[in-house]
C-alpha positions in Angstrom: 110.7 92.1 145.7 111.5 88.1 145.0 111.1 85.5 147.8 112.8 82.3 147.5 111.6 79.1 149.5 113.6 76.1 149.8 111.6 73.1 150.1 112.0 69.6 150.5 110.1 66.6 149.9 110.4 63.8 152.9 109.2 60.4 153.2 106.5 59.7 155.8 108.1 59.1 159.2 106.1 56.1 159.6 107.5 54.8 156.0 111.2 55.3 156.3 113.4 52.6 154.8 116.9 52.3 154.4 118.9 50.8 151.6 121.2 48.5 153.2 123.8 48.8 150.3 124.0 52.3 149.9 122.9 53.4 153.4 120.4 56.1 151.9 116.9 56.6 152.0 114.5 54.4 149.9 112.1 56.7 148.2 110.7 54.6 145.3 107.2 53.4 146.4 107.2 55.1 149.7 104.5 57.7 150.5 106.3 61.3 150.1 105.0 64.5 151.7 106.1 68.3 152.1 108.6 68.6 155.0 106.3 69.8 157.6 108.8 72.6 158.9 108.9 73.8 155.2 105.2 74.5 155.0 105.6 77.4 157.6 108.4 78.9 155.2 106.1 78.7 152.5 103.2 80.3 154.6 105.3 83.1 155.5 106.8 83.9 152.2 103.0 84.4 150.9 102.3 86.4 153.7 105.3 88.6 152.8 104.2 88.6 149.2 100.4 89.9 150.2 101.9 92.4 152.4 104.7 94.1 150.4 104.1 92.8 146.8 106.2 90.4 144.9 107.1 86.9 143.7 107.5 83.7 145.8 109.6 81.3 144.2 109.9 77.6 145.5 113.1 75.4 144.8 113.6 71.8 145.6 116.2 69.1 144.6 115.4 65.5 143.9 113.9 63.1 141.6 110.9 63.5 139.4 108.5 62.8 141.9 109.3 66.0 143.7 107.0 67.8 141.4 104.0 66.9 143.4 105.5 68.6 146.4 106.3 71.8 144.3 102.7 71.9 142.8 101.4 71.6 146.4 103.4 74.7 147.3 101.7 76.5 144.3 98.3 75.7 145.6 99.1 77.4 148.7 100.1 80.5 147.0 103.6 80.2 145.3 104.0 81.9 142.0 107.0 79.6 140.2 108.5 76.3 140.8 111.9 75.2 140.2 112.9 71.4 140.3 116.7 70.6 140.5 117.1 66.9 139.1 119.7 65.1 138.0 121.0 61.3 139.0 124.5 63.4 139.7 122.6 65.1 142.5 121.8 61.7 144.4 123.1 60.9 147.6 124.1 64.7 148.5 124.7 65.5 152.3 124.0 68.8 153.5 126.9 70.7 152.3 126.5 69.5 148.8 122.8 70.3 148.7 123.2 73.6 150.1 126.1 74.3 147.3 123.4 73.1 144.6 120.6 75.4 145.7 122.9 78.0 146.0 123.8 77.7 142.6 120.3 77.5 141.3 119.5 80.8 143.4 122.5 82.5 141.8 121.0 81.8 138.3 117.6 83.3 139.4 119.5 86.7 139.9 118.4 89.2 142.2 116.2 88.3 145.3 115.1 90.0 148.5 115.0 86.9 151.1 115.5 83.1 151.2 113.3 81.3 153.5 113.8 77.9 154.9 112.3 75.5 157.4 114.1 75.1 160.7 114.9 71.5 159.6 114.0 68.4 157.8 112.4 65.5 159.4 114.3 63.2 157.7 117.7 64.4 158.9 117.1 66.8 161.8 120.4 68.7 160.9 119.2 72.3 160.2 122.1 72.7 158.2 121.0 73.2 154.7 119.7 76.9 155.1 122.9 78.2 157.0 124.8 76.4 154.1 122.9 78.1 151.3 123.8 81.8 153.2 127.4 80.6 153.5 127.6 79.8 149.6 125.9 83.1 148.7 127.9 84.9 151.5 124.9 86.6 152.8 123.7 87.2 156.3 121.3 84.6 157.9 119.3 84.0 161.1 117.9 80.5 162.1 115.0 80.0 164.4 113.2 83.0 163.3 109.6 83.2 165.1 108.2 86.5 163.8 109.1 88.9 161.0 108.8 92.5 162.4 109.5 94.4 159.5 110.9 94.2 155.7 111.9 97.0 153.2 114.4 97.2 150.4 117.4 97.5 152.5 116.9 95.5 155.6 114.8 93.0 157.5 114.1 93.1 161.5 113.0 89.5 162.9 112.5 87.9 166.4 115.0 84.7 166.8 113.6 82.2 169.2 115.9 81.6 172.0 115.7 79.3 175.3 114.6 81.9 177.4 112.9 84.2 175.1 113.8 85.8 171.8 116.2 88.3 170.5 115.6 91.1 167.9 117.8 90.9 164.8 118.3 93.2 162.1 120.0 92.2 158.8 120.6 93.8 155.6 118.9 92.5 152.4 119.6 89.7 150.7 119.4 87.5 153.6 118.2 84.1 154.6 116.1 82.9 157.4 115.1 79.5 158.7 111.5 79.7 160.4 110.1 77.8 163.4 106.5 76.6 163.6 105.5 79.5 166.2 105.7 81.8 163.3 102.3 81.2 161.6 99.8 78.8 160.9 99.9 77.3 157.4 96.8 77.9 155.5 95.0 75.1 153.5 95.1 75.2 149.7 92.1 76.9 148.0 90.2 75.7 145.1 91.8 78.3 142.8 95.1 77.3 144.4 94.5 73.8 143.2 93.7 74.7 139.8 96.7 76.9 139.4 98.8 73.9 140.8 97.7 71.7 138.0 98.4 74.3 135.2 101.5 75.8 136.7 104.7 75.4 134.6 107.6 74.0 136.3 111.1 74.8 135.4 113.7 71.8 135.6 117.7 72.4 135.9 120.1 69.7 135.8 124.0 69.7 136.3 124.7 71.1 133.0 121.8 74.0 133.3 123.8 75.2 136.4 127.2 74.9 135.4 128.1 73.0 138.5 131.5 71.2 139.5 130.6 67.4 139.7 133.4 66.9 142.2 131.4 69.3 144.5 127.7 67.6 144.1 125.9 64.4 144.9 127.8 61.7 146.7 131.3 62.5 145.3 131.1 66.2 146.7 129.8 65.4 150.2 132.5 65.4 152.9 130.1 63.5 155.2 128.7 59.9 154.4 126.9 57.2 156.0 128.9 54.3 156.4 126.5 52.1 158.5 123.0 52.2 159.8 122.0 50.0 162.4 119.0 49.6 165.1 120.5 49.9 168.6 120.2 46.8 170.9 118.5 47.1 174.0 119.6 44.8 176.6 118.4 44.2 180.3 120.1 42.6 183.3 117.7 41.8 185.8 118.8 40.2 189.5 116.5 39.0 192.3 117.2 39.5 195.7 115.4 36.9 198.1 114.8 36.9 201.7 112.8 39.2 204.1 113.2 42.9 203.8 116.4 43.4 205.8 118.4 40.6 204.1 117.1 42.2 200.8 118.1 45.7 201.9 121.4 44.3 202.8 121.9 42.5 199.6 120.7 45.6 197.5 123.3 47.8 199.3 126.2 45.4 198.9 125.2 44.8 195.1 125.3 48.8 194.7 128.7 49.1 196.6 130.2 46.8 194.0 129.0 49.0 191.2 130.4 52.3 192.7 133.8 50.6 193.0 133.9 49.3 189.3 
């Protein structure tokens, strides 16, 4: 069995900066971390390997600095790491990103299950996982809180809902996005850290994947950020003077004016 985990390196939430010209995240010189939601996906994939056997492959798209996050995944139990890196991938929205990741998964060949985190903390769209499933034309379930069973034909999971959970059964191969309730991520072991340093990383670019350049990066993104700004918070204060009866009457008149607008 092969379990594929799609992970993302994100800026530390206290260090996010926006390029005012391109309206994209500034990553150079900014502390980066493994997307916290993806840590649960990595942990669940490793647990599946331990329970059912197989191989865990982690894939990420981004610049060369993403290598550190992929090696962190190895220290947590991932077997193979693949980096999708090309300047032509820059500026991709969730659609172009999922298209690129799906192409890489197709190149890998047969797989059992794709796992993603619920969402990325720098975008909070929760769209990339479902987008990958759409490009690959496979079943998918979001907000998975528990995997009840898995075999070569199907997977049975619990999907978190506002008032409880649903039980969903899907054919294999399929995709799930997991929520933090699914597990508690482990800490890297000494052996894991040693494996992370020596692990071979595969790097694929646009040519390697044979991608249509009109469908990747900024050019292939149907949604683009036109402007980013901090909202202005304005307060208007009025002072009502007089005794309590006079102030109450003034307040009632003022509220009455608002209701008639």
